[in-house]
N, C-alpha and C positions, 0 to 999 in steps of 0.2 A: 736342702739348706746346709751351708757348709758349717762344719764343726769349728768352734772356737776354742783356742788356748785360753788357760786361766788367766794367764798375763794380759790377755787383749779383752778379755770379758769385762765389762764395768763393774765395778763394786770391790769389796775387800775380800780377799781369799786368805787362807791359812795353811800352813804345814805344821804337823805335829811330829816331833822327833824323839825317840825315847833315847835317854842318856844313862850310860853306868854310873855307879858309884864311883867316887873318886876320893880315896882315902886323905886323912888329915896329913900334911907334911908332903902332898904330892901336888904338883901343878899339872895343868893338862891343857892341850889345845886340840879340839875334837871337832873335825869336820862335821857339819850338821846339814847343809843344804847347798847344792849347786843351782844356780838359776839357769834351767835348760828350757824356759818359756820362748826365747827367741826375741824378747823385748827386754826393756829396762823395767825394773820395779822400784817402789817406794815402800820402805819399811814403816808401817804406821803403829805397830805394838809388839812387845816381845814379852812373853810371861814364861815362867818357870814353875812347875808343880812337882815338888818332892814326894817321895814315898814316906818319908819320916820328917820330924820336926829338925829345925836347925835354930841354936840359941845363938845369936851373934856375941862376939866378944871383942873389947877393944885391944887387946894385947894378941890373942891368937884368933885370927879372922880369915876370911877370904873374900875376894871379889869375883864375882861372874861377869864377864863382857862378850858381847857378840861381835865378834872381828870381821871386817870385810877382807878376806885373805887374796882379793882379785882372782884372776885365773891361773896365776901361778904359785900361789901360796906364800907371796912375799908381803901382802898388804897388810897393814897395821891400823886401818881406820875403824874406830869404835862406833858402832852402830847403837848398842845399848848398853848399859853397865849397871852395876849395883854393888856395894860393900856390905857385907854381914858383920859390923862392930855390934856393940853393945846396944841394945834396943832395936835392932833390925834383925827380925826373926823371920822364919818361915814355918808354917804349919803343914802337917802331913796332908797331902791331897787338896790343898787350897793353893790356887794359882797366885804367884808373887810377881807383880809387874817389875821389870828392869826399866830404868829410866833411858830414853831415847835421846840420841845426840841432838843439841840444839842448832846444830849446823845442817841445813837441808841437804846440802850436797852429800853428806856422810850417810844419809838415809837410802840413797839411790844404789841399788845393785845392778850392775849391767848384766846383760846375758853372757853367760859363761862363768861369772864370778861365784865364788865359794864364801860362805859364812861359817865360821867357826865358833864354838863356846869355849872360851878361855877360862880356866880357873888360876887365880894367883893367889898367893898366900903372904900373910905378915905372920913372922915367928913360927910356931908349930902348926899354924893354920887350923881348920876344921874340916871334918869330912863332908863332902858334898854327897848327898844321898842319890840313890837312883831317881830318875824324874822323866818329866816330859817338857820338853822345850817347845813353846808355841810361838810361830812367827806369822805375823799379819803383814800383809802387803796389798799394794794397789798397782795395777798395770799403769805404767808412766808413760811408755813410749818416749821417753826422754833421752 
């Protein structure tokens, strides 16, 4: 029986990527996953699990965005995003779901493309704690 790669096996698959702490006042663009499956995939869910609490703030906050950097690092397509303003918090060791793009084409990651976790800030920002980024996908073959 031939061995199937995860992108060609039916169903939902996931990648879990540990991420470092990013200090308040510091933006980041961290490569987290390259699609080396040989087929296109569709992102179905993105979650982040921090190792400490984050309390959102309207003045000093940050946004997390998973970007498709394409295969050359120049891509800017937002796959999923979330802003941590007042009332939008994270609890330690509890996965927080990012909002997927509503544009279907933005969720497709072609073979060879790279996803990055971007942290952008307003004003002084907030610290992004060390954590685990979970990306779920389905093989699309599109």
